Steps between C-alpha positions, in 0.01 A plus 500: 500500500470562878235232529719246318793588718281458819387161373857394431603603849209308648580181305868526599407541863274194489777298316749579774513196734488516877835339596521346844832383637584268790809395689646149497333342802175315527287766665600767251420265209154437647424861577616595146255247359218631720565851375518387141184281508292758684597764240467273191124542449554877479838546328768320307684387810837328473692337783884514485589246773818451695683813382750489781552681827355826632757718329429362157124523538514860630740607214263338248207687651685834487601437137137421408579142389235383746195688638461331841624226730417373848737604782508570869504829698806396699694421182406829339585703808827334602645361178380747234422832660722481809230650721552506878224359728217541549394394154153578365354458152462882485872549552578233244276670243652840571842355423381314190308796346807682351579175312153485347421193710254415779410217740155401621220249530620303810420141430437408861800318642844577658781278365776601727854349507595249765774253587403136541669188632392139516248432777736216609741764633525538881239705674768750595494638145179699484601864418750678283674600823547125564651463152764759588615283793565199273777608260561145373169478312532507118274755334392464139321820388358622166738726313249785499449474881881512555526821303184681602523779753199365682632145490824351633678837560205617719513176701876528556461855626207419732610162637876491442471167317851347463425245223633541149201387275534330166280606204242249375198521270183544700331210325782261598548611859218289650639181360847591623350572845314170510817306409706676767723675249417832662356575845292810432366693204290813417135440430185692424209490745271352234735221384320167465822316598471613863247220551638260250851493653389549862690825548524718804481868431736696730343793678630839394506626859653835406255554212756560233282405207237756392163411366495356153140564392437375146405780261506569128777727374402668175571779257295803596313512170366138522160604652443734201635267236312193624206622705299175488801279590586748780148462640540122490819535703320726749270209569799294616564732792504309829391173339818303563574423865804310632319169511381538138849584383655212683236271344577626151873464552443142624279420198790596267797367694356194675200391296666573167237735354603752234519869590225585256271224640556625860418859406194393298369291792535792739327747269213252440441470874708190572269242341623202302839342484806668367665361185820322591834558318595244240762231548847529343424313176176685438676828571781426262266395226253783550447788253658741749841334444494593135420865583786515751731333248423757234567786747821331622624455142418859419695628800806284432497551124452869517766555766769269347423628148551859612809406703647331195448809280667719762749255644670381185599852388617573857708182476655618170586834659649321803715276276627788283568753781641324801468787755148578391430129513603475860258773587215341305558158656518656846167679454314193374663294775374740767149489350507119542558536881199718566233292679205439269225623739699816580544566133126460432418722793725773350358460148138549606530865600744570214262360235186601682338159443498136593449203274701377209733800444682499839537124476627516139754772582625306808544185291669695225757638744565163652552344155765749394806361686528153333426648158746790518774285664471213250491735200813671625681168576398346166637793301819513699563134433493545116851419370684822399614326187140467377453873524835571329404266213165674452667842496756372247209399271370861519224463758401822673469496886128442500536224245764336718256512791203372301664224289786385729477603866125459566477153325804373690375642830144376444514176705628692814253778444213253466609330819458837677157553361401142602622567848302822523188335368515205745569730794213728393256206502557463869535867580177585317308345785557830688268667250202388710610739774406795273196355331677390179383144519688183403567186696584718799131551564464142617833507695396820692159347574655178618735685732209696647303185566790263564337304220742251343262436207506868398874523545565191288241621241713806451849348541456196278392692185782749563752211520355335187515829309864553605585152367312573177690829456830319563404235244402754242829688538687167480334425169600841369858452614511157330373652177756781505788253571404266211364738241714815529657577159856552622549132595 
């Protein structure tokens, strides 16, 4: 019996995949692919790309939803662990140990933050101190940089910068800078666009930014659970210098190579040409579109179906008991105002996982308002005389509801479900931020690369699906209007 149990445990351990996460910018995608491909010959390695910002990745790691992801010492120290300088890997690991986590295997490059302007700017703008003396410049900074303790707040304290920055996605900021829509933006030292857009990196003359050495952050039991994959990762130590990382970023963002191809080329020693990403038509017609469509339909169908089962009874309660109804409508209304990414970030530690369940619950909560509200309104609009007639015929309250009120309120209720379904088709693109898949995978990748093809390959199917859902509900509404028995 003990031998059988030992064999079962061994099989289960081998069946458990090594899950590697990455953030939603080019370099993190590539590093995630490098970790995945280097581990793949030794373990069932799975890459969960573009999961979101640092907070989401770290919560997913703590919850055990992923086993490792690439990050930077400066980010860990300042943003996650709140460690004062000087920062060392030993201090970081001492702070991570109580959480069952660790950081190690320095990959070989420092990807520090910086502020860049167009090289066409006057020579008088060379340092961050110079930036403080030009309050009229328009700064467009990534949302994470604006909120990070080691980002914009640190620069304001050190340099007294007077500008009020606007938030912009990192993948879009370079194009905005090139077109003169903003005057400066935050960059990473290994960004390929520094050369492409002829940018001038402003000197951090007061040394505000710490070192951002690339490392692997992992659950402390990974070396024991996946010893061969761990040894393969050890072989990556010091192999990626700044020039190599810039080259890989450029291959993805400028040359159009896929993340997987860039990683494969690096691991094979740089020989051969990287496979280029497909054009729009080939991407739309590819097998991947069908997989994403099935996942998107599952998210929308599951969330709206559950919201209908919960929302219609809540709407009935709201219609029957006005004071209770006001409370119910207020609660579902407040849920609708919670930002989607904030809601996902809260659900990950609550559920202890990433993937389909946080996304499904978020979509369920967002779908409640139109369903509850329309069910309530539809029932309230039923003529009182119809209820009185049913009671006069001897109908009990539940029979009145089933045979009179619900059929008469059905068109309005169905309109609420249709609204929830159409909204959910668009909102479901956020599922990609927690590894739940769907069309959002392409949209997130397109934002990271500033790649219009990827953006359209995610947005067009989502729009087509929304139109299809609207058409399907329109057909059901037509059938109900023309075939209902009380006409």
